[in-house]
PAFI-452441 format. One line per field, with one value per residue: residue in one letter; x, y, z of N, C-alpha, C, O in turn. Coordinates in pm, whole numbers, plus 50000, padded with zeros to 5 digits. Atoms other than C-alpha are relative to their C-alpha. Layout:
PAFI-452441
vofi: [A_...]
n.xx: [X_...]
n.yy: [Y_...]
n.zz: [Z_...]
ca.xx: [X_...]
ca.yy: [Y_...]
ca.zz: [Z_...]
c.xx: [X_...]
c.yy: [Y_...]
c.zz: [Z_...]
o.xx: [X_...]
o.yy: [Y_...]
o.zz: [Z_...]
This chain:
PAFI-452441
vofi: [M_T_S_I_V_P_A_E_A_V_S_G_H_A_G_Q_T_G_R_T_G_Q_R_E_P_H_G_L_P_G_P_A_G_D_D_D_G_A_P_G_P_S_P_A_P_L_A_P_R_A_R_L_F_P_S_L_A_A_V_Y_R_A_Q_L_S_R_A_R_V_A_R_I_P_L_L_F_V_A_T_F_Q_S_I_G_I_M_V_L_M_R_G_V_V_D_G_G_S_E_A_R_A_V_V_A_G_S_S_V_L_V_V_A_F_V_A_L_N_L_L_A_Q_Y_F_G_Q_L_R_A_G_G_G_L_D_H_Y_A_T_L_P_V_P_P_A_A_V_V_L_G_A_A_G_A_Y_A_S_F_T_V_P_G_T_I_V_T_A_V_T_G_S_M_L_F_G_L_P_M_T_H_L_W_V_L_V_A_V_I_P_L_S_G_A_A_L_A_G_L_G_A_A_L_G_L_L_A_P_R_Q_E_L_A_T_L_L_G_Q_L_G_M_S_A_A_L_L_L_G_V_L_P_A_A_R_L_P_E_P_I_G_W_A_R_D_L_L_P_S_T_Y_G_V_E_A_L_S_R_S_F_D_A_H_P_D_W_A_V_V_A_L_D_L_A_V_C_A_V_V_G_V_L_S_L_A_V_A_T_W_A_Y_R_R_A_A_V_R]
n.xx: [50042_50021_50063_49934_50093_50019_49987_50117_50008_49859_50015_50136_50022_49908_50114_50111_50002_50043_50150_50097_49997_50043_49893_49848_49947_49853_49854_50068_50063_50183_50051_49937_50198_50077_50016_50065_49940_49984_49823_49983_50031_49963_49897_49925_49952_49882_50047_50007_49923_50028_50069_49904_49986_49984_49867_49972_49986_49889_49847_49964_49979_49881_49867_50061_49934_49920_49958_50078_49927_49874_50089_50031_49870_49948_50029_49955_49938_50089_50059_49848_49945_50083_49968_49874_49944_50038_50001_49921_50040_50077_49911_50023_50088_50017_50207_50149_50038_49807_49990_50077_49965_49895_50108_50081_49924_49942_50167_49978_49860_50001_50068_49942_49891_50148_50062_49890_49900_50019_50040_49907_49878_50125_50045_49920_49945_50122_49962_49923_49995_50081_50158_50144_50039_50071_50121_50040_50166_50134_50121_50012_49928_49896_49980_50041_49833_49920_50029_50019_49921_49914_50134_49955_49981_50081_50050_49951_49981_50122_50056_49897_50052_50120_49925_49877_50018_50053_49873_49968_50097_49969_49858_49979_50136_50123_50233_50009_50148_50021_49919_50110_49987_49895_50154_49915_49836_49948_50024_50006_49819_49975_50044_49945_49896_50017_50044_49845_49893_49997_49979_49861_50053_50040_49917_49881_49902_49940_50059_49980_49975_50180_49916_49925_50079_50086_49926_49962_50126_50021_49878_50029_50183_49919_49979_50089_50151_49893_49887_50093_50014_49952_49860_49970_49929_50108_49998_50050_50234_50058_50029_50069_50088_50034_49949_50086_50052_49993_50136_50040_49843_50108_50141_50024_49927_50084_50095_49964_49993_50074_50133_49923_49976_50064_49979_49898_49908_50087_49942_49951_50128_50053_49881_49998_50067_49939_49825_49982_50088_49904_49875_50038_49982_49826_49964_50077_49909_49878_50012_50001_49910_49878_50024_49947_49847]
n.yy: [49859_50056_49999_49959_50151_49927_50089_50091_50163_50044_50052_50127_50118_49996_50032_50122_50165_50124_50068_49924_49820_49895_49922_49987_49891_49994_50037_50057_50107_50047_50082_50142_50131_49942_49896_50014_50030_50188_49979_50057_50196_50034_50065_50065_50116_50016_50097_50094_50094_50139_50089_50084_50086_49957_50015_50054_50077_49968_50075_50117_50056_49884_50052_50079_50055_49986_50059_50184_50108_49984_50072_50118_50102_50045_50106_50139_50000_49997_50074_50077_49999_50111_50173_50024_49970_50107_50142_49993_50012_50128_50044_49888_50072_50166_50001_49958_49832_49889_50008_49898_49874_49991_50008_49931_49889_49975_49918_49844_49933_49975_49916_49841_49981_49891_49902_49864_49931_49951_49854_49824_49922_49928_49867_49917_49942_49895_49877_49954_49974_49875_50020_49923_49866_50114_50042_49912_50024_50024_50017_50122_49968_50121_50145_50062_50053_50125_50143_50064_50087_50075_50079_50101_50071_50113_50096_50106_50118_50156_50139_50079_50088_50070_50079_50111_50049_50173_50075_50150_50062_50109_50000_49990_50114_49897_50034_49876_49987_49884_49910_49898_49905_49974_49869_49917_50008_49898_49899_49975_49928_49892_49860_49952_50031_49889_49916_50011_49926_49898_49946_50026_49941_49800_49934_50028_49882_50029_50098_50135_49940_50061_50134_50041_49974_50082_50118_50026_50048_50140_50084_50049_50109_50166_50045_49983_50084_50158_50073_50004_49899_50089_50009_49914_49920_49893_49799_50032_49999_49858_49894_50013_49970_49801_49989_50011_50169_50177_50047_50108_50163_50065_50026_50107_50107_50039_50117_50150_50126_50119_49878_49871_49900_49896_49882_49935_49985_49840_49855_49972_49955_49876_49920_50019_49911_49853_49898_50051_49848_49903_49948_49915_49799_49963_49961_49900_49899_50032_49953_49825_49919_50004_49917_49777_49970]
n.zz: [49881_49850_49879_49901_49941_49860_49909_49945_50069_49970_49872_49968_50109_49895_49944_49959_50034_50173_49958_49969_50013_49905_49947_49849_49966_50066_49929_49862_50035_50018_49867_50033_50102_50111_49972_49894_49859_49939_49977_50135_49907_49924_50052_49932_49885_49979_50012_49863_49919_50070_49860_49993_50069_50127_50062_49879_50171_50147_49974_49950_50126_50067_50001_50046_50103_49994_49894_50025_50103_49904_49887_50027_49969_49845_49951_49980_49902_49859_49983_49971_49874_49842_50056_49987_49805_49990_50050_49915_49823_49995_49959_49857_49916_50060_49952_49838_49935_50062_50176_49992_50024_50210_50141_49918_49991_50167_50043_49971_50004_50173_50026_49917_50043_50105_49963_49984_50040_50164_50002_49960_50087_50160_49921_49991_50102_50018_49907_50057_50161_49965_50023_49961_50134_50126_49878_49925_50138_49990_49944_49933_49893_49998_49939_50143_50052_49930_50009_50131_50005_49916_49985_50114_49964_49973_50062_50043_49923_49984_50080_49959_49813_50023_50019_49897_49919_50062_49975_49937_49912_50141_49928_49809_49990_49942_50068_50088_49966_49925_50058_49980_49887_50074_50007_49857_49932_50087_49995_49923_49965_50141_50026_49824_50094_50046_49898_49942_50152_50059_49940_50006_50180_49949_49888_50096_50052_50152_50043_49943_49861_50056_50028_49878_49890_50069_49959_49916_49930_50069_49944_49889_50037_50039_49895_49921_50032_50003_49870_49776_49856_49926_50031_50060_49860_49998_50069_50107_49990_49969_50107_50126_49969_50089_50129_50113_50074_49923_50001_50077_49984_49871_50033_50036_49968_49934_50099_50007_49918_50034_50006_49979_49926_50079_49928_49993_50145_50051_49898_50012_50185_49953_49981_50144_50097_49919_50043_50164_50007_49990_50076_50078_49995_49945_50158_50095_49928_50089_50186_50081_50014_50125_50097_49907_49940]
ca.xx: [58687_58703_58457_58442_58274_58087_58296_58005_57968_58342_58261_57918_58012_58356_58097_57864_57880_57887_57571_57357_57488_57415_57718_58055_58216_58559_58887_58653_58637_58265_58135_58308_57918_57619_57466_57230_57506_57541_57838_58079_58170_58326_58642_58688_58685_59015_59016_58962_59211_59317_59173_59428_59333_59253_59625_59745_59656_59790_60125_60097_60007_60266_60533_60419_60487_60745_60973_60782_61109_61372_61221_61163_61579_61636_61325_61456_61781_61603_61419_61760_61931_61656_61663_62006_62020_61777_61943_62294_62101_61945_62274_62270_61936_61754_61342_61118_61142_61484_61391_61070_61225_61477_61138_60991_61272_61424_61013_61067_61406_61292_61052_61335_61574_61248_61088_61344_61670_61549_61342_61575_61847_61508_61427_61779_61817_61532_61625_61971_61889_61623_61333_61121_61117_60942_60659_60629_60449_60233_59859_59939_59930_60248_60179_59988_60382_60513_60262_60208_60559_60615_60259_60437_60702_60563_60392_60680_60787_60442_60550_60917_60755_60519_60777_61019_60814_60663_61019_61130_60833_60902_61302_61284_60920_60680_60257_60192_59815_59838_60083_59701_59872_60148_59778_59858_60235_60316_60134_60176_60597_60562_60434_60652_60934_60907_60794_61154_61340_61185_61246_61633_61587_61472_61675_61982_62292_62391_62283_62517_62449_62076_62266_62509_62179_61940_62183_62257_61941_61883_62192_61995_61641_61934_62068_61809_61517_61732_61921_61684_61609_61753_62054_62097_62295_62049_62163_62111_61736_61671_61781_61581_61274_61296_61334_61003_60987_61054_60672_60644_60907_60712_60353_60409_60676_60368_60171_60367_60298_60032_59774_59891_59847_59594_59611_59925_59999_59736_59890_60145_59988_59883_60198_60310_60075_60143_60516_60411_60131_60429_60719_60475_60406_60809_60816_60584_60726_61044_60895_60797_61079_61324_61077_61104_61476]
ca.yy: [34606_34533_34469_34604_34323_34522_34443_34330_34088_33958_33948_33736_33533_33474_33410_33149_32757_32457_32348_32586_32921_33081_33324_33288_33479_33644_33444_33149_32806_32659_32426_32048_31849_31972_32353_32254_32264_31840_31770_31543_31188_31030_30860_30542_30247_30077_29732_29459_29318_28994_28717_28443_28163_28253_28382_28113_27864_28065_28073_27764_27636_27907_27755_27400_27384_27626_27370_27019_26978_27136_26946_26601_26454_26550_26387_26120_26153_26190_25900_25702_25829_25671_25371_25345_25414_25215_24875_24989_25022_24645_24515_24681_24591_24279_24408_24490_24855_24985_24848_25073_25382_25319_25281_25557_25824_25686_25828_26121_26211_26260_26524_26745_26669_26893_27041_27213_27191_27255_27535_27715_27722_27877_28138_28219_28273_28418_28677_28699_28744_29042_28802_28939_29245_29023_28888_29190_29332_29144_29183_28879_28808_28686_28451_28353_28342_28103_27882_27860_27756_27571_27361_27271_27196_26969_26791_26666_26472_26194_25985_25921_25870_25661_25477_25394_25370_25053_24944_24905_24794_24482_24517_24475_24259_24546_24503_24781_24771_25101_25298_25500_25712_25829_26087_26283_26215_26368_26696_26772_26706_26944_27219_27190_27105_27360_27627_27540_27612_27907_28064_27940_28076_28438_28494_28394_28713_28530_28286_28058_28091_27964_27659_27548_27626_27384_27098_27103_27074_26772_26662_26656_26476_26190_26143_26229_26089_25751_25622_25459_25677_25433_25426_25758_26008_26178_26550_26386_26295_26603_26793_26538_26638_27021_26885_26925_26544_26366_26357_26225_25988_25865_25879_25662_25429_25343_25275_24950_24751_24455_24731_25070_25324_25576_25815_25855_25859_26139_26355_26294_26394_26676_26805_26790_27009_27267_27330_27314_27653_27786_27727_27870_28205_28218_28207_28406_28702_28600_28740_29043_29153_29047_29217_29592_29548]
ca.zz: [49971_50294_50564_50855_51114_51452_51785_51961_51691_51723_52093_52100_51858_52075_52346_52267_52252_52015_52188_52332_52174_52517_52643_52883_53036_52822_52860_53130_53012_52987_53293_53290_53260_53148_53109_53418_53643_53649_53761_53438_53456_53708_53649_53584_53870_53934_53803_54176_54374_54196_54493_54618_54503_54132_54109_54357_54019_53737_53902_54010_53602_53520_53684_53638_53276_53326_53513_53320_53084_53336_53663_53480_53464_53806_53953_53776_54015_54314_54269_54179_54495_54710_54525_54560_54944_54972_54793_55017_55364_55253_55366_55663_55773_55736_55872_56164_56283_56111_55715_55803_55850_55543_55342_55516_55499_55126_55051_55192_55060_54659_54824_55043_54735_54498_54699_54950_54782_54440_54571_54744_54490_54203_54440_54491_54187_54121_54395_54262_53874_53964_53878_54152_54001_53738_54038_54215_53889_53902_54049_54219_54596_54734_54935_54551_54438_54696_54723_54397_54324_54619_54542_54132_54313_54508_54269_54088_54391_54376_54113_54208_54625_54458_54315_54555_54856_54631_54558_54854_55036_54737_54865_55268_55221_55345_55308_55049_55195_55406_55137_55061_55358_55082_54978_55320_55376_54994_54994_55362_55388_55021_55171_55531_55258_55062_55278_55392_55057_54996_55279_55221_54869_55017_55323_55143_55066_54786_54556_54647_54992_54873_54682_55001_55216_55013_55011_55350_55444_55148_55349_55690_55536_55383_55714_55957_55792_55680_55932_56250_56510_56719_56602_56559_56907_57166_57081_56728_56797_56929_56583_56361_56594_56418_56120_55884_55677_56025_56085_55742_55780_56105_55975_55690_55842_56094_55817_55745_56033_56024_56201_56241_56518_56354_56601_56636_56245_56224_56505_56344_55945_56174_56322_55958_55830_56152_56048_55660_55736_55936_55719_55435_55595_55696_55300_55235_55470_55304_54942_54982_55187_54948_54698_54867_54905]
c.xx: [49955_49939_49964_49864_50018_50059_49925_49941_50072_49919_49896_50018_50126_49909_49940_50141_50032_49871_49926_49985_49963_50206_50076_50066_50105_50056_49995_49991_49870_50012_50088_49891_49984_49985_49939_50059_50013_50156_50100_49998_50087_50087_49923_50031_50098_49923_49978_50165_49999_49952_50162_50001_49945_50120_50054_50000_50032_50121_50016_50005_50099_50119_50022_50080_50130_50109_49971_50122_50124_50030_50044_50125_50043_49881_50043_50175_49985_49989_50143_50097_49989_49977_50132_50037_49931_50081_50167_49974_49964_50137_50061_49874_49913_49808_49996_50031_50092_49936_49834_50027_50053_49915_50039_50073_50046_49846_50044_50058_49958_49893_50094_50069_49908_49997_50093_50162_49980_49955_50074_50107_49895_50009_50175_50036_49903_50064_50125_50006_49900_49896_49881_49944_49862_49827_49952_49934_49885_49883_49946_49983_50089_50030_49894_50146_50069_49940_49945_50136_50017_49925_50074_50115_50042_49961_50085_50085_49850_50046_50174_49968_49963_50117_50107_49994_49939_50130_50071_49912_50026_50131_49986_49831_49894_49880_50056_49857_49967_50071_49827_50090_50127_49888_50019_50113_50076_49991_50034_50152_50033_50055_50116_50150_50066_50000_50158_50113_49972_50049_50113_50059_50028_50152_50147_50077_49961_50015_50079_50066_49918_50095_50021_49860_49905_50060_50014_49869_49915_50067_49878_49870_50030_49973_49980_49884_50008_49997_49826_49999_50074_50075_50035_50034_49873_49970_49939_49835_49937_49951_49892_49851_49962_49974_49867_49959_50012_49853_49909_49979_49862_49880_50009_50111_49901_49902_50069_49996_49866_49843_50076_49881_49916_49993_50078_50073_49952_50088_50136_50048_49999_50134_50095_49948_49980_50076_49951_49906_50177_50123_49953_50058_50171_50019_49959_50062_50152_50022_49994_50068_50147_49948_49962_50100_50075]
c.yy: [49884_50027_50005_49975_50105_49952_49927_49885_49869_49906_49897_49892_49862_49873_49888_49858_49896_50024_50045_50141_50044_50051_49941_50088_50017_49910_49831_49862_49958_49844_49869_49912_50124_50170_50041_50032_49826_49999_49906_49872_49997_49886_49890_49911_49899_49866_49903_49937_49850_49844_49830_49936_49975_49995_49919_49886_50026_50000_49899_49885_50067_49853_49812_49923_50061_49900_49820_49938_50018_49897_49842_49865_50043_49977_49883_49996_49946_49810_49847_50016_49932_49898_49905_49959_49896_49794_49935_49985_49784_49873_49997_49907_49933_50014_50025_50171_50114_49977_50152_50161_50012_50048_50138_50147_49992_50077_50162_50059_50030_50168_50094_50013_50082_50066_50125_49988_50047_50176_50131_50096_50075_50140_50057_50027_50064_50160_50097_50114_50161_49960_50081_50095_49970_50044_50182_50117_49994_50035_49913_50004_49966_49924_49844_49913_49870_49882_49935_49926_49860_49821_49918_49930_49820_49904_49917_49871_49859_49921_49945_49936_49884_49852_49899_50007_49878_49909_49985_49954_49782_49932_49940_49976_50052_49998_50141_50038_50114_50083_50119_50171_50182_50210_50119_50050_50105_50163_50110_49973_50092_50083_50007_50029_50153_50172_49993_50000_50069_50097_50020_50122_50132_50063_50004_50135_49975_49871_49856_49948_49877_49858_49903_49944_49837_49835_49984_49956_49910_49908_49946_49900_49880_49930_49958_49903_49853_49878_49973_50050_49990_49963_50106_50070_49994_50118_49923_49994_50060_50112_49917_50019_50116_49962_49967_49881_49908_49931_49925_49881_49909_49977_49865_49860_49903_50010_49838_49910_49948_50115_50085_50057_50091_50103_50048_49991_50154_50110_49982_50095_50124_50090_50090_50113_50158_50099_50054_50158_50113_50105_50099_50127_50018_50055_50080_50190_50020_50100_50102_50100_49985_50077_50087_49990_50020]
c.zz: [50074_50059_50110_50160_50176_50094_50058_49911_50017_50134_50066_49936_50127_50145_50033_49974_49925_49963_50012_49949_50101_50042_50093_50002_49892_49972_50110_49899_50012_50157_50000_49976_49963_50011_50062_50122_50064_49990_49868_50052_50126_49935_50002_50106_49964_49966_50157_50042_49973_50180_49948_49907_49798_49985_50060_49845_49888_50045_50014_49834_49888_50016_50011_49898_49993_50023_49957_49958_50114_50153_49959_50075_50143_50124_49977_50108_50129_50031_49981_50093_50054_49993_50046_50115_50061_50039_50084_50151_50027_50005_50053_50087_49915_50001_50131_49983_49888_49842_49972_50018_49879_49910_49986_49980_49834_49945_49973_49956_49829_50050_50071_49838_49921_50095_50108_49906_49834_50011_50004_49894_49795_50091_50056_49966_49955_50072_49947_49854_49982_49940_50063_50049_49909_50115_50055_49894_49934_50105_50057_50178_50059_50047_49869_49911_50076_49998_49897_49938_50100_49967_49830_50028_50039_49966_49902_50094_50000_49864_50034_50185_49944_49960_50111_50119_49960_49959_50151_50099_49931_50084_50179_49974_50138_49941_49937_49995_50070_49914_49922_50099_49925_50003_50083_49968_49865_50022_50127_50009_49851_50035_50139_49888_49931_50033_49995_49899_49938_50141_50017_49915_50059_50062_49943_49931_49862_49918_49986_50107_50040_49973_50118_50113_49980_50030_50130_50051_49929_50098_50137_49986_49941_50124_50182_49999_49968_50054_50111_50110_50104_50037_50030_50191_50060_49969_49848_49929_50029_49863_49914_50041_49937_49946_49949_49934_50182_50013_49900_49962_50076_50018_49877_50051_50107_49982_49985_50088_50021_50085_50121_50095_49910_50017_49990_49900_49974_50071_49923_49834_50076_50121_49862_49955_50128_49920_49827_49999_50066_49896_49870_49978_50044_49925_49941_50050_49936_49847_50029_50157_49946_49923_50049_49990_49767]
o.xx: [49893_49941_49970_49765_50116_50028_49945_49880_50022_49872_49907_49951_50097_49909_49933_50259_50030_49812_49838_49894_49872_50306_50020_50090_50127_49969_50098_49917_49818_50105_50181_49881_50051_50069_49925_50004_50015_50251_50017_49940_50125_50049_49830_50148_50081_49804_50029_50245_49911_49990_50218_50062_49966_50166_50146_50096_50067_50192_50129_50086_50125_50162_50138_50159_50217_50167_50012_50145_50193_50141_50133_50114_50118_49922_50053_50163_50030_50056_50168_50180_50068_49958_50141_50119_49979_50071_50200_50047_49976_50128_50171_49883_49903_49724_50082_50010_50089_49926_49820_49949_50022_49941_50127_50001_50044_49864_50069_50025_50059_49881_50057_50069_49986_50088_50109_50203_50057_49995_50084_50135_49926_50073_50180_50132_49927_50104_50122_50062_49929_49820_49785_49848_49754_49752_49847_49817_49806_49926_49827_50028_50077_50134_49877_50165_50127_49990_49894_50119_50065_49974_50073_50131_50103_49979_50043_50128_49873_49962_50192_50008_50022_50119_50143_50100_49922_50130_50113_49966_50024_50130_50075_49768_49851_49854_50153_49811_49845_50046_49862_50074_50149_49901_50060_50133_50151_50089_50048_50211_50150_50164_50141_50212_50155_50067_50221_50232_50021_50122_50144_50129_50135_50243_50205_50017_49895_50092_50040_50179_49932_50146_49939_49859_49900_50010_49997_49847_49806_50026_49842_49830_49950_49884_50037_49834_49927_49945_49740_50073_50119_50096_50131_49972_49776_49863_49816_49758_49816_49849_49817_49771_49845_49858_49840_49838_49981_49828_49808_49907_49765_49840_49956_50088_49934_49808_50008_50059_49788_49734_50130_49763_49975_49983_50075_50196_50005_50136_50197_50138_50066_50114_50130_50021_49948_50063_50035_49938_50235_50156_50024_50136_50193_50063_49996_50101_50202_50118_50067_50018_50250_50025_49842_50129_50193]
o.yy: [49778_50149_49893_50038_50141_49833_49805_49785_49758_49792_49827_49789_49759_49751_49827_49846_49929_50068_50008_50222_50118_49979_49877_50169_49915_49840_49783_49872_50044_49777_49904_49833_50221_50224_50163_50049_49783_50048_49907_49810_50103_49806_49879_49917_49851_49843_49992_49880_49772_49847_49782_49954_49869_49893_49994_49876_49942_49912_49862_49793_50046_49765_49780_49829_49988_49924_49720_49819_49924_49853_49785_49772_49969_49988_49794_49886_49847_49736_49753_49925_49854_49820_49789_49872_49811_49713_49817_49931_49713_49763_49945_49815_49937_49944_50024_50238_50228_50082_50236_50247_50079_50131_50187_50247_50089_50168_50245_50177_50072_50258_50211_50129_50177_50145_50245_50101_50105_50279_50244_50215_50095_50242_50167_50095_50177_50261_50219_50221_50245_50041_50138_50112_50030_50140_50237_50148_50059_50045_49895_50105_49844_49858_49722_49804_49776_49772_49823_49812_49752_49710_49795_49821_49721_49799_49811_49763_49747_49852_49824_49834_49786_49740_49785_50003_49792_49788_49876_49913_49678_49828_49858_50078_50001_50003_50211_50110_50130_50194_50234_50291_50296_50322_50223_50165_50200_50230_50229_50077_50119_50130_50119_50135_50231_50258_50068_50001_50074_50187_50120_50221_50191_50133_50113_50185_50033_49784_49745_49904_49780_49793_49816_49840_49747_49748_49863_49855_49882_49797_49828_49817_49787_49850_49890_49825_49773_49767_50042_50014_50087_49905_50086_50022_49949_50169_49927_50032_50048_50177_49988_49995_50143_50004_49848_49860_49791_49813_49857_49795_49845_49912_49756_49748_49785_49996_49742_49807_50040_50133_50065_50025_50107_50190_50164_49985_50255_50212_50086_50173_50211_50199_50208_50195_50273_50210_50128_50240_50209_50221_50193_50191_50134_50170_50134_50277_50130_50150_50188_50204_50050_50165_50061_50110_50045]
o.zz: [50066_50078_50159_50198_50241_50103_50055_49947_50037_50143_50167_49945_50188_50157_50139_49941_49807_49865_49934_49971_50063_50034_50182_49913_49826_49919_50158_49801_50083_50202_49928_49882_49928_50083_50060_50231_50179_49930_49776_50141_50178_49849_50082_50144_49852_49991_50225_49967_50008_50298_49849_49802_49740_49933_50093_49769_49805_49995_49982_49820_49769_49942_50034_49906_49945_49917_50015_49977_50153_50181_50023_50155_50206_50239_50062_50160_50186_50104_50056_50095_50107_50087_50088_50146_50137_50132_50098_50234_50127_49950_50035_50168_49792_49944_50219_49882_49840_49780_49883_49976_49780_49823_49915_49972_49757_49864_49886_49961_49773_49966_50074_49798_49911_50121_50086_49877_49758_49956_49956_49874_49677_50061_50110_50003_49912_50014_49929_49832_49897_49887_50010_50124_49904_50125_50022_49916_49867_50220_50077_50231_50058_50034_49877_49857_50022_49975_49888_49894_50065_49985_49821_49973_49998_50027_49856_50052_50047_49808_50033_50241_49991_50013_50141_50182_50047_49984_50190_50201_49997_50150_50203_50001_50241_49820_49968_49906_50075_49961_49894_50073_49965_50054_50031_49929_49888_50055_50100_50041_49824_50002_50183_49893_49962_49975_49920_49929_49825_50099_50082_49937_50066_50018_49934_49835_49777_49960_49948_50127_50115_50064_50148_50179_50064_50101_50139_50117_49979_50131_50143_50067_49926_50152_50268_50080_50014_50042_50165_50201_50167_50144_50105_50286_49999_49936_49839_49840_50006_49840_49847_49950_49911_49941_49966_49938_50204_49987_49918_49912_50034_50115_49902_50004_50118_50061_50033_50067_50041_50031_50230_50080_49803_49930_49949_49908_49927_50020_49947_49804_50020_50173_49859_49900_50098_49870_49774_49914_50015_49868_49833_49908_50079_49930_49836_49973_49909_49789_49979_50198_49965_49887_50064_49987_49742]
């Protein structure tokens, strides 16, 4: 038997809400909020921006663990290279200021090999292989990427630089009383050279050119840092003053004196620090420039 339902009952049932039983206009949805006119739930807030120092620590740990196995053999190569240079120079230089320059330059050369040469190659490879796209998607500031990678590479230079400085001091009969200056020389020289290496790798249009620039930078650190400044021609001496590692070499060389002039040592380290800040700032700008292309 067929039942006939009045149209008013059907339309009345369609106009009811499932919660309060109030009628709504036909064909229109109910309000987004409660029935008393209160607004609906607000959207969830966005996550806060990543801060610089936690991001820097995360990138540093990741780079340190990634490069630990691959870079340790190259660190041995850099150390043995510097020690070999000092052995060769031992037949030419007997002592005095020239011996101090050779030992200081060979010690900082370990920093140049890793922080400048290898970092230039790393960022050049990263740019050529599209690795910068991965970093661009991470919620970390660009400065954290550059500083984290530079700090990780510079950290690998600590044992090699200490071994080279101690070996050179024994080889040339230099006092080791003030070798604690390496505590300041290594990070400041490492920051300056790592910033330069990162900038070269990021600004080079091709990976091969980044490798070439890194090699040239290390060669400049070798020739201008290890050779005594008094024996260099004057134009080359001006180029030596422009090299970021020169001031770290000078500070370490002065520390071998019996009574170092600490004011001059502090001035050299201050100049090295300023150059390090500027080179890292340029590297951060180069990273932003390369990441958006």
